[in-house]
C-alpha positions as CSV (number, residue, x, y, z in Angstrom):
1,X,7.0,-26.2,-19.4
2,X,4.8,-23.2,-19.7
3,X,5.3,-19.6,-18.5
4,X,2.0,-18.3,-17.3
5,X,1.6,-14.6,-16.7
6,X,-1.4,-13.7,-14.5
7,X,-2.8,-10.2,-14.0
8,X,-3.9,-9.1,-10.5
9,X,-6.8,-6.7,-10.3
10,X,-9.9,-8.0,-12.0
11,X,-8.1,-11.3,-12.7
12,X,-6.3,-13.1,-9.9
13,X,-7.8,-10.9,-7.2
14,X,-11.4,-11.0,-6.2
15,X,-13.2,-7.6,-5.9
16,X,-12.2,-7.5,-2.2
17,X,-8.5,-7.5,-3.2
18,X,-7.7,-11.0,-2.0
19,X,-6.5,-14.2,-3.7
20,X,-9.0,-17.0,-3.1
21,X,-7.7,-20.4,-1.9
22,X,-9.1,-21.9,-5.1
23,X,-6.9,-19.6,-7.2
24,X,-3.9,-20.1,-5.0
25,X,-4.3,-23.9,-5.0
26,X,-4.6,-24.0,-8.8
27,X,-1.4,-21.9,-9.1
28,X,0.5,-24.4,-6.8
29,X,-0.8,-27.3,-8.9
30,X,0.6,-25.9,-12.1
31,X,3.8,-25.0,-10.4
32,X,4.1,-28.6,-9.1
33,X,3.8,-29.8,-12.8
34,X,6.9,-27.8,-13.6
35,X,5.3,-24.7,-15.1
36,X,6.4,-21.2,-14.0
37,X,3.7,-18.7,-12.9
38,X,4.6,-15.0,-12.9
39,X,2.4,-12.4,-11.2
40,X,2.0,-9.6,-13.8
41,X,0.5,-6.5,-12.2
42,X,0.2,-2.8,-12.7
43,X,0.6,-2.5,-8.9
44,X,3.8,-1.6,-7.1
45,X,6.5,-4.2,-6.3
46,X,5.9,-3.8,-2.5
47,X,2.1,-4.2,-2.8
48,X,2.3,-7.2,-5.2
49,X,4.8,-9.1,-3.0
50,X,2.7,-8.4,0.1
51,X,-0.5,-9.9,-1.6
52,X,1.4,-13.0,-2.8
53,X,2.9,-13.5,0.7
54,X,-0.5,-13.3,2.3
55,X,-1.8,-16.0,-0.1
56,X,1.3,-18.2,0.6
57,X,2.5,-18.0,-3.0
58,X,6.1,-17.8,-4.3
59,X,6.7,-16.8,-7.9
60,X,8.5,-14.2,-10.1
61,X,6.8,-10.8,-10.3
62,X,6.3,-8.3,-13.1
63,X,5.1,-5.0,-11.6
64,X,4.4,-1.5,-12.6
65,X,2.9,-2.8,-15.9
66,X,6.3,-4.2,-16.9
67,X,8.7,-1.6,-15.5
68,X,10.1,-3.9,-12.8
69,X,10.8,-7.7,-13.0
70,X,12.1,-9.8,-10.1
71,X,13.0,-13.5,-10.3
72,X,14.4,-15.5,-7.4
73,X,14.7,-12.4,-5.4
74,X,16.9,-10.6,-8.0
75,X,15.9,-7.6,-10.1
76,X,16.4,-8.6,-13.7
77,X,14.8,-5.5,-15.3
78,X,14.2,-2.0,-14.1
79,X,12.8,0.7,-16.3
80,X,12.9,4.1,-14.5
81,X,11.1,7.1,-15.8
82,X,13.3,9.8,-17.3
83,X,14.0,13.0,-15.4
84,X,12.7,15.0,-18.3
85,X,9.3,13.3,-18.2
86,X,9.0,13.9,-14.5
87,X,10.1,17.6,-14.8
88,X,7.4,18.1,-17.5
89,X,4.6,16.0,-16.0
90,X,4.6,16.6,-12.2
91,X,4.1,20.4,-12.4
92,X,1.2,19.9,-14.8
93,X,-0.5,17.4,-12.6
94,X,-0.2,19.8,-9.7
95,X,-1.3,22.8,-11.6
96,X,-4.4,21.0,-12.9
97,X,-5.2,19.4,-9.5
98,X,-5.0,15.8,-10.6
99,X,-4.9,12.9,-8.1
100,X,-1.7,11.0,-8.7
101,X,0.6,8.5,-7.1
102,X,4.3,7.9,-7.6
103,X,5.6,4.3,-7.7
104,X,9.2,4.1,-6.4
105,X,11.8,1.8,-5.0
106,X,10.5,2.7,-1.5
107,X,6.9,1.9,-2.3
108,X,4.0,4.1,-3.4
109,X,4.0,7.9,-2.6
110,X,0.5,9.4,-2.2
111,X,-0.4,13.1,-1.9
112,X,-1.5,14.1,1.5
113,X,-4.4,16.0,-0.1
114,X,-5.1,13.3,-2.6
115,X,-8.1,11.8,-0.9
116,X,-9.7,15.3,-0.7
117,X,-9.1,15.8,-4.5
118,X,-10.9,12.6,-5.3
119,X,-13.8,13.2,-2.8
120,X,-14.3,16.7,-4.3
121,X,-14.5,15.1,-7.8
122,X,-17.0,12.5,-6.8
123,X,-19.3,14.9,-5.0
124,X,-19.2,17.4,-7.8
125,X,-20.1,14.6,-10.3
126,X,-23.0,13.4,-8.1
127,X,-24.4,16.9,-7.9
128,X,-24.5,17.1,-11.7
129,X,-25.7,13.5,-12.1
130,X,-27.5,11.7,-9.3
131,X,-26.9,8.4,-11.1
132,X,-23.2,8.7,-10.4
133,X,-22.6,6.3,-7.5
134,X,-21.0,7.8,-4.4
135,X,-20.7,4.3,-2.9
136,X,-18.8,3.0,-5.9
137,X,-16.5,6.0,-6.0
138,X,-15.8,5.8,-2.3
139,X,-14.9,2.2,-2.8
140,X,-12.4,3.1,-5.5
141,X,-10.8,5.6,-3.3
142,X,-10.5,3.1,-0.4
143,X,-8.8,0.6,-2.8
144,X,-6.0,3.1,-3.4
145,X,-5.6,4.0,0.3
146,X,-5.3,0.3,1.2
147,X,-2.2,-0.4,-0.8
148,X,0.8,-1.8,1.0
149,X,4.0,0.3,1.4
150,X,2.3,3.7,1.3
151,X,4.2,6.9,2.0
152,X,2.6,10.4,2.0
153,X,4.1,13.7,0.7
154,X,2.9,17.3,0.7
155,X,4.5,18.4,-2.6
156,X,6.6,16.5,-5.1
157,X,9.4,19.1,-4.8
158,X,10.2,17.8,-1.3
159,X,11.1,14.3,-2.7
160,X,14.5,13.1,-3.9
161,X,13.1,11.8,-7.1
162,X,16.4,10.5,-8.7
163,X,17.1,8.5,-5.5
164,X,13.5,7.1,-5.4
165,X,13.7,5.9,-9.0
166,X,10.1,6.6,-10.0
167,X,9.0,3.9,-12.4
168,X,5.3,4.7,-12.8
169,X,2.9,7.6,-12.3
170,X,-0.7,6.5,-11.6
171,X,-3.5,9.1,-12.3
172,X,-7.1,8.5,-11.1
173,X,-10.0,10.7,-12.1
174,X,-13.8,10.1,-12.1
175,X,-14.0,12.7,-14.9
176,X,-13.5,10.9,-18.2
177,X,-12.7,14.2,-20.0
178,X,-10.0,15.0,-17.5
179,X,-8.1,11.8,-18.4
180,X,-8.8,12.4,-22.1
181,X,-7.2,15.8,-21.8
182,X,-4.2,14.5,-20.1
183,X,-3.7,11.6,-22.5
184,X,-4.1,14.1,-25.4
185,X,-1.5,16.4,-23.9
186,X,1.0,13.5,-23.6
187,X,0.2,11.9,-26.9
188,X,3.0,11.9,-29.4
189,X,5.8,11.7,-26.8
190,X,8.3,9.0,-27.5
191,X,9.9,9.1,-24.0
192,X,7.0,7.5,-22.1
193,X,4.2,4.9,-22.4
194,X,0.6,5.2,-21.4
195,X,-1.9,2.4,-20.6
196,X,-4.9,1.8,-18.4
197,X,-6.3,-0.9,-16.1
198,X,-9.7,0.8,-15.9
199,X,-11.7,3.7,-17.4
200,X,-10.9,6.0,-14.4
201,X,-7.2,5.4,-14.6
202,X,-4.2,6.5,-16.6
203,X,-0.8,4.8,-16.0
204,X,2.4,6.5,-17.3
205,X,5.8,4.9,-17.3
206,X,9.1,4.4,-19.2
207,X,8.7,4.2,-23.0
208,X,9.6,0.5,-23.1
209,X,7.4,-0.5,-20.1
210,X,4.5,-2.8,-21.0
211,X,3.3,-6.2,-19.9
212,X,4.0,-7.6,-23.3
213,X,7.6,-6.4,-23.4
214,X,8.1,-7.8,-19.9
215,X,6.6,-11.2,-20.8
216,X,8.9,-11.4,-23.8
217,X,11.9,-10.4,-21.6
218,X,10.9,-13.0,-19.0
219,X,10.5,-15.8,-21.6
220,X,14.0,-15.0,-23.0
221,X,15.5,-14.9,-19.5
222,X,14.1,-18.4,-18.8
223,X,14.7,-19.8,-22.3
224,X,11.0,-20.5,-22.8
225,X,9.6,-20.1,-26.4
226,X,6.9,-17.6,-26.7
227,X,4.5,-20.2,-28.1
228,X,4.8,-21.9,-24.6
229,X,3.6,-18.7,-22.8
230,X,0.1,-18.0,-21.4
231,X,-1.4,-14.7,-20.5
232,X,-4.5,-14.2,-18.3
233,X,-6.0,-10.8,-17.9
234,X,-9.1,-8.5,-18.0
235,X,-8.2,-5.0,-19.1
236,X,-6.5,-2.8,-21.7
237,X,-3.0,-3.0,-20.0
238,X,-3.1,-6.8,-20.6
239,X,-3.5,-6.5,-24.3
240,X,0.2,-6.1,-25.0
241,X,0.9,-9.5,-23.4
242,X,-2.1,-11.0,-25.2
243,X,-0.3,-10.0,-28.4
244,X,2.9,-11.9,-27.7
245,X,1.6,-14.9,-25.7
246,X,1.0,-18.3,-27.2
247,X,-2.3,-18.5,-25.5
248,X,-4.3,-15.6,-24.1
249,X,-7.2,-16.1,-21.7
250,X,-9.7,-13.3,-20.9
251,X,-11.7,-13.2,-17.7
252,X,-15.5,-13.4,-17.8
253,X,-15.5,-9.8,-16.4
254,X,-13.0,-8.5,-19.0
255,X,-13.6,-5.6,-21.3
256,X,-15.2,-6.7,-24.5
257,X,-12.2,-5.6,-26.6
258,X,-10.0,-7.8,-24.4
259,X,-12.3,-10.8,-24.9
260,X,-12.2,-10.3,-28.6
261,X,-8.4,-10.5,-28.6
262,X,-8.2,-13.7,-26.5
263,X,-7.9,-17.4,-27.3
264,X,-10.3,-18.4,-24.5
265,X,-12.6,-16.8,-22.0
266,X,-12.8,-18.1,-18.5
267,X,-15.1,-17.3,-15.5
268,X,-15.1,-14.0,-13.7
269,X,-12.6,-12.9,-11.0
270,X,-15.2,-13.5,-8.3
271,X,-15.9,-17.0,-9.6
272,X,-12.3,-18.2,-9.4
273,X,-11.8,-17.7,-13.1
274,X,-8.0,-18.1,-12.8
275,X,-8.4,-21.5,-11.2
276,X,-10.9,-22.5,-13.8
277,X,-8.6,-21.4,-16.6
278,X,-5.6,-23.2,-15.2
279,X,-7.5,-26.4,-14.5
280,X,-9.1,-26.4,-17.9
281,X,-6.4,-25.1,-20.3
282,X,-3.2,-26.0,-18.5
283,X,-3.9,-29.1,-16.4
284,X,-6.6,-30.5,-18.7
285,X,-9.0,-31.4,-15.9
């Protein structure tokens, strides 16, 4: 028996945000052989479950980059962000005009003015550099707005944050320097973790939240040795699980640093790379 952790965006999902029938079929095949597949995403719990349901897949889920783990309908790990972190971070995000999302037990909370903040960024960048793609940026914005389980808020002070149990803050900016400044401001803090699933993103969570920690926790929960675990991913937030998995598989579209840290490299996410990896390295077809 193997425990196979599969990332979502850029890995299991095609660029249109769906799971192909080839990928879904391959997952069912490895499950039928007695292996356990766990969806391991930076997305919210509600969004992850919705996508799996649409594809007809049933499996444990690791969400919020390892902050939340569900197995057989039961929550077996929940790492909620500390009040002190929220009290420090949210006023700064507002004061500096960042676009941010709050991942909670009720779904994802988006700023009502969030879209305008991102659109303002993309137009200002295009004015300075005509090579900056408005079409690409608009597509990135739409991806965020299409998440399942979205709620909108005017200002974070109107929310009952302790009741909502915020487990991740997602920041998106088309200005690399803006993300660099935020990361620098937060660096050195021991009460939070930072990772990214793309160069325009910064994801902030509980200090112990990571895909690697979650994979270790899940393996222990299921009594599966780490040498019998497999991790498939494409981006920097997948590296922590690559470090602990027995086998790591990078997507053909993965960041070069991720490919360099992998055991194998499969096809791209738009070429059913997950199915190819499962058929080749797990099923031995």
